[in-house]
N, C-alpha and C positions, 0 to 999 in steps of 0.2 A: 546461404542464410537469408533469411529477409524477416521485416518484421510485420510481412503480413499475416493477417489471422485466416483461419479457417471460419468458413462462414456458416451459422445455422438459420433452421427455422423459426419463425415466432408464431405462435400459435396460442391463443387463450388465454396469454400472459406469461407465455414459457419461452424460452430460448431452447430448442433440442432438434435432436438429428430427426431424417425419417425413418418410417415405421419398419424399412430394410436397410437401414443405414447406408443407403447408395449414397456414394458423391460423384461430382464432376471437378475435374481439373480446372484450374483458373491459371492462364498465362500472362506475362510480363509480354506486351506488344515490342518493346523495345528491344527485348532480350531473347523474345522465345521460349524463356525457362517456365517451369510450373512454380508457381509462387503459394499456391494454397489449394485448398478443395472448398467446395459448396456443397451443401446437403441437398437432395431432390426428395422431394414430397410423393408419396404412392398415394393411391385414390383415399385410402383410409385417414390419410392427414388432410387430403382436401376435404373431407367430409366434416372432420373435427373444426377446420378452419372456418367453413359455410356456417356450421352451427354456433360455433364462437362469436362470429360477425353478428348472427340473428339476437343472441344474447347481449352481445355489446351494445348492438344499437339500442335495443329496449332500454338499457340505462344511459347510453349518451344523448339519446334523444329527450329524453327526461331530464337534461342537463341543462339550466338557463343559459341562453345565448352569453350572457355575462361570464357564466363559471367556465363556459367553453373558451372564451375569448381568453381569459387569466391563464389556463392550461397551456393553450396554443402559443402565448406570447412567452409563457416560461419555456416551451421548446425553442421557439427561435432564439433566446437568448442562449440555450444551451449549444445549438448548434453554431453561433458567432463564436462561443469559447471554445469549441473543439474542431475548429476551421482548421487548424494547420494539420492535425490528426486525419481530418476526414481528407482534405485535399491531397495529402500525402498518398492515402489508400488508392484515391481514385487516379492518380497519376501513374501508381503501380499498376494497376488493372485495365485502365483505358489508354493511356499514353499521352496525354494531351498534356502541354507545359503546366507546370505547378500554378503559374499565375493565373492562367484561367481555370485550372482546377479552382484554385481561392476565389476566384470571382464567381464560379458557381455555386459554390457552397454559400456564401455571403448573399447572394441573387436568392438562393433559396431561403434564407432567413427571412429576408426582405417579403417574401410571398407569401411564408406563414403569418408575418404581422400583418399584411394588406389583408388578406382572407380573414383573420380573426377579428379585424374591425368591421369588415363587412360582413360578417355574420351578426354582428350586434345591430346591424341595421338592414336585417332581411325583412322590410316592412310589407305588410298587406295592405288593404285599401278598404274604402267604405266606398260602397255604389249608392248615389240616392235613388230612393225606391219610389214605386209609383205610387204606394200608398202611404200614409202617413204614420201607421204603427207599425210599418216594417223596417226591418234594419236588415241591410245587405252586405256582407262582408266578404273580403278574401281573403284566406288565412295561408299562409305558406308553410307546408309541412316536408321534413325530409323523406326523400323518395324510397328510402332504406338502405340495406347493407350494398354495398358495392364491391366488383371485380374491376380492378385497375390491371393492364397490362402495357409494360413499357420498355424501351428497349435501350442499347448499351452505349449510346453516343453522347449521351447527357445522364448520368447515372442518378444524379440528384433531381436536376431540372424537371426531368420527365416525371418523377413520381410525385416530387413535391407539389406541383399545380392540381395533381387529381387528390391528393391525401390533403391537401389544406383547404381546398373547396369542398371536399366531402365532409371533412371533421366540423367546418365552419357551419355547414348547413344542417348538422346533426346526423349525418350518416354514419355508418361503421364502413370498414373497408377490411377486403383482403387484395393484397399489393402481390402481384406476379412479376419479380423484378428479373432485370436480366443475369443468367447464369455466366456469362462471360466478364462482368464487373458487379460481382456481387455485395462485396464489403462496405462501399460506401454508402449506397443504399440501407443496408444493415444499420449502419450509424445513425443515418435519418431515422429508422425506425425507431431508434433506442434514445433520441433525445426525447419521442413523444412518449415513450414509456415512462422514461424517468423525469419527466415532466407532470406524470398523473393521469393519462388516458386511463378508464378503465378496462380492466382486463376483456379483450374480446372485440372491443372497437377497433384496434388496428392489428392486421395479422400479416404476415410476410413468409411467401412459400418460394420456391425454385424448383425445376425439373423438366420435364418434358412439355414445351410451350403447348403443342398440339391438345395433348393429354389435360392439362391443367386448363386452359381455356373452353375447350367442349364441355370439361366437367362442371368449372363453375358457373360457366353462362347459362347452363340449361338447369342450374340447381335453384329448387322454389324458393329459397331465402335469399337468394341474389335477385335485386329489384333492377341494377342499373349496370353498366359496364360502360369502362373507358379505355379505349386503346391508342398507341402510338405504334405508328411504324408503317410497314411498306402497304401501298395501295392492294397489291394483291391479297395479302393476309388480312388486311381491313375488311374488303369484300367479303371474304370467307366468314369472318368474326360477324359481321352485320347482319349477313343473313341468317346465321345461328341465333344471335340477339332476336331478330325479328320473327323466328318461329316461336320463340318464346316470348314474346311482345314485352322485351326488355329494353327500357329506356337505353341510349348510346351516347357517347361523344367520342366522334373518330378524326384523331389529327394523323394523316396519312401524308404520302410522301409529296414532293414537289420537284420543279425544274425552272427554279426562278429568274424571270429575264430582267436585265438590268438597260434602261433606255439611257443613252448619253447624247442629248442634243447638241447641235452644232454650237449653243450658246452657252453650255456649261462650263464650268470653272474645271479644266480637264483635269488639270495637276492635283487638284482636290479630291476630285473623282477618281482617280487613278489609286492614289495613295489610301482613299477610304474602303475603296472595295478591294484592295490586295489584301488589307487586314481582315475583311470581312470573308472575303472568299477562303482564304487558307485557316481561318479560325480551326480549330478543332480537325485539322486537317481537311478542310471541306466536307467534315461528315456532319452535317448539318442540315435539318430538312428545308430551313429557309434560306441556305446558302445560294450566292449569286452564282449563277452558273452559265446562261446565253448571255452575253454581253452583245447588245445591238448597238453599234455607235453609229452615228451619222457622218457620211461621206467625208464632209468636210474637216472633222477632227480626229478619223480613225487614226490616221498613223501617229498622230501626236499622241493619241489615247494609248495605243500599244506600245511606243516606246516608253511612255512613263508606267506604263502598269508592268512590264518586262523588267525596267529598271528596279522598281520597288520589289518585284517577285524575287530577283536573282540575289537581293540584299537578305531574305528572309535566313534565318540560321534554323537549320534541321537537325534534329537530335532526340536523345533521351529527355523525357521532360521534365526531369530530375536536375537538370543542368540549367541553372538561372540564365543563360545567354540564349536558350534555345527558343523560337518563337515557333515553332510547328513542330508537333511529335510525331510517333510513326501512326500509319492506320491501326483500326482496332485489332485486326487478323487478318490473316493469309488470304481470307475471301476477298478481301476488298482489294488486297493488293493485286489477286488474278484479276479482278474486274479491271482495275485501271489498265492492266498489261493488254485485255481483250478491246479496251475501248481506244485506246492509243493505236493500236494495230487497226484496228478498223479504221481510224481516221486517215491515216497514210494511206489505206487501200483507196480510199475515197479522195485523196489528193490534196488532203490538209496539210499544213503548215506548223510543225513542232516548232513552235519560236524559243522555248525555254524547257528544260526538262524533260519529262516523258519516259522516264527509265527509274526503277528499284534503284535504291541506295543502301548500302552497309553490307556488309557480310552476315550479319545478324539483325532480326527484329523484321518488323513490317515496314520498313522506310520508303518511301516514294518521294520523288523531285516535283517539288510545286511547277504545274505544268500549264503551259500556255499553248493555246492551239489558235490558228487563224485558218478562214476558209474553207470551214467546213460546211458541207453542204447538209440541208434539214434531213436528207435520208441516213446519215450516219446515224450510229447505236448511240454514242453520247447525245446527240441532239434531239433523240425522241425518249431516251430512258435516263432516269437520273442517275448521274455519274456517282453521286454521295462519296467523292475522294476530291483529291486536289487539283481537279481539271478545270481550267477556264477556258471557256469557247468564246471567242472573239471575232463578229461579223459585221461588215459597214449595211446601213441601210439608206434608204435615200429621201424617201419621206414619212411624214408622220402616221399615214396610212400602212406604208410598209411596215413600221415599228409597231403598229399595233396588231398588224395581220400576224406577224411571227411571234408576237409576244402571246398572243392567243389560239395558237395554232396545236398545241398541245392539250390532252384532257386534264392537266394539272392546274391548278388555282390556288396556292397556297400564298406565296409572297412575290412581291416584285419591288424593284429598285428604280426610280428615274433622277436625272441629273438635267436642269436647266435655269436660267437665270430669268426665265418668263414666267409671270404669273398665270398669264394664259395658257400657257403650254403645260405647266404644270396642272392646272384644273382639268384641261382637257387630258391627259394623258392617266391622273385618277380616276375620271370617269370610263375610259375606255379599256383600260386594263382590266382582264378579268379573274381576278383573286381576292382573296379574303383578307390581304394585307396589302398596302405599297406605303413605302417610306421615300421621300422624296429630298433629295440634297442634304441627307445625312442619314446614319442609321436608327432608327426610331421602333425597332420590333421588340416585343417580348417583355416589356415591364409588366409587374401584377396588376396593374390598374387598366390596363388597356386588353381589348379582345386579342385574342391568339387563336386562329384557325382558318382554315380554306373552303373551299367550295370545288364543286365537280369532282374529279377524282382524286382530289385530296381532302377529302373527308366534309364533315359537318359539325357543327357546334364550336363552343369556343372555351379555351382552356386559360382565359384571362378576363379580366374587368368584371364588374356587374355580372355580365351574360354568362360566366363560368358558372358562379354560384346558383343561378336559377336552373341549370341543367341538373343541379342535385336536389332540386325542390319541386314539389306538386303542389298548385294552387287549389284551395278548398273552397269553395264558394258556401256559405252559410247565408239562408235568408231565413230570418224569424221574426215571426207576428208577435206583438204584444199580447200578452194575457187577459182572458176576459175577466 
């Protein structure tokens, strides 16, 4: 028995099943047991959702920025009040420790608050004209109904960035949430419904991802799409959006380098990066993965990193003592097995971990690997799991060369006591984000996005709101 609910679609103000009443099973990754069902949308449901979003847009865009702000602030408050319920559902369906789930829910409320305020300040501008009787204005208008596609690793976080920025700009939205973790996203949608967003302004669907994305992106009512997921899928969706001239924001995969220079505070760097590496069992797009440590401090860093790694408590996320839960699904366990086996074939050393754990569930031991050549699978493809790959480097140029070797460019980390080195590495590393000597990524007020194969556009800061708005130029002469 479980207190996990079955999850319905939400279309045009109503919670409902799909047209054919199809469902998919939801599994608890800590036990493998089926804990619930999620409704699947059919083509007719998607058509109704797109049309509802068009009607909802007409109402929501006509709602003043101040009124939208009040609704969103209410939604944020409701989410905070329901944090324990939503976090519990998230841990059941996704596996992360309950403390991490709570933090994600509360951070989601902060994101809603921030964008609600930013929407009140989506200013246009006046451009000085060349004629004395002419006014030249730039007016910011919402782009239109949005289709948003989100993954399972952060069921609240990945949706709320898109949802909050779209609503703050005056757009309506159709969210295609993850089928593996459906209940917590449904609760996020529920707080907006309960806060008073008009029917059709916020819609929620689940089902066949390929069918849903191809239908919604091509639909004439949808004017923008936002996607978070793998680079391979992102490129397919971007090409489809391009065929239909749709605006898009793409937050894709990464393979974040961590550069530890010989003047770094090694103990602090190791302790901090262990916490970051194994957060959400490494299933994080900005997870630090390729650790590049200068030769003089390499062995010290590895020893410290292993020490903190081996102290991590792995288990069911509902246990308050647990610091790392299971992987989200059996596919991730198989991927870890393949990468570790490949690393061993390439002569790497498994310093700790490197194997599955437990008789049930998708548990994997936190793993540290050294001596891995750049040709190994884990060094070229995003592990998206609890694998830390640590190699030495000799010079600054060597570190930069390795950091920029891959086509990904989402996030990077660096540790140094030198202001000059910090400035140089920030300028040299080809990523959309870099944090130096601390963990400083992902707050609502700061840009969040990558370059190269890690996508384009931002899901944080004022840049995120701009992605949901069209600038309209108005030039008006005085009447004679």
